[in-house]
N, C-alpha and C positions, 0 to 999 in steps of 0.2 A: 219776206225781206228780199230786197232786190240786190243786195251786195253779196258777191261771191268773193270779192277781194276788197280790201280797204280802198276807198277813193283816195286819190292823190292829194297832197297838201295844196296843190294848185286848185283843185275843186273846192276845198275848204276855204281857200283865200278868195276865190272868185265867184263862187255860187251866190246867187241872190239870197236875201233873207227868206224870201218865199220858198225857195228850194230847200233851204236848211230847215225851215218850219215843216215842210212836207216830210222830211226825214224824221223829225221829232214826232210828228203825228203818227207816222208809220210805226215807230218804236212803241208808242203808247198803245197802238192797236195790237202789236205782237206780244207784248208782255202778258196780258191776260190769257192769251192762247198758251204761252209757255207755262203759265201758272196752272192752267187746266191740264196740260200734259204732265207736269210734275205731280199734281194731285192724283191723276189716273195711275201713274207709275207707282206712287206711294201706296195707293189702294191695292193695286195688283200685287205688289211685293209683300205688303203686310198681311193681306187677307188670304190670298190664293196660293202663293208660292212658298212662303216660309215653312209651312208644314211639310213640304216635300223636299226641302233642301237637305242634301247630304252633308255630312260633317265637313267635307272638303270645300264646300261652297259657302259655309256659314260666315266665315270671316269676310269674304268679298261681298256677300249679300248685305252684311251689316254695314260695310263701308259705303256701299251704294245707297242704302237706306239713310245713313247719316248725311251724305251729300245731298240727297233729294230733300231731306228735312231742312237743311241749311238753306238751300235754294228757295224753298217754300216760305220759310220763316224770316230770312234775312236778305238774301241776295236779290231776289226778284222784287220784293217790296222796296228795297233800297234803290234799285235801278229805276223803278217807277218814280220814286221820289226825286231822283236826280233829273230825270227827263222832265218831270212836271216843273221843277224849279228852273230848268233850262228854258222851258216855254214861258215862264214868268219873266225871265231875263229878256227873252225876245219881245214880250209885250212892252216892257219898259223901253226897249230900243225903238220899237215902232211908234210909241207915243212921242218920243223925242229924237227923231232920226238925225237931226243936225247937231244935237248936243252931245251925243255919245259915240265913242269909237266902237266898232264891231269886232275889234281884234280879240278881246277877252271872250266874247260870245263864240267866235269861231274856234278859238283854242279849246274852250269848254266843249264845243260840239265834237271836235276831234277826239278828246279824251273819253267822252261818253261813247262815241262810235267805237273806239278801241275796246272799251269795256264790254260793249254789246257783242262785238266780233269774237272776243275771247270767250264770253259766255256761250255764244252759239257753237263755237268749236268744242268746248268742253261738254256741252249738252249733247252734241252729236256723238262724241266719243263715248259718253256715259250710256246713251241709248244703245249704241252698238254693243257695248259690254253687257247691258241688261239683256239684249236679244240673244247674245252668245250663251250667257249663263242660263237663261230661261230655256233655251233649246237643249242644253245639256241636261238640265233638271227634268224636262219633259221626256227626253230620251231615256234617262235612267228610270223615271216613273213608269214609262211604257214597258221597259224591259222587265221591271219587277212584276208588273201585272201580267205580262205575257208568260213569264216563267213561274209565277206564284200561283 
């Protein structure tokens, strides 16, 4: 994903439909990758790590697991559906370019972009949390096996 910061409203107002379509296609290519990442993290947390989790980490691990499940089952499929509908909206605009105003499409684009940016930030934070907790769990596991 090319955005490190949200594009300005000027970009959303002035970008060509082709540029906005490029954004949407990029989102549609990113979502399956995020779904694969979530699936991997769920498999990692459910199969390999939970048996080693100390009591102090169980609650946080459970919250992470719930968040990942919600993303897998609801958030990412919903986001994919929104972007797909957005692409259909664009198709209608391209079929009748002189009959329709692009304002609604541009507003919709900005809203979806905001949602994607928020998801990306939350996902980054969650992955950092998973890495920190996993590192603690592995350190504790190694310590037990070295001492035991």
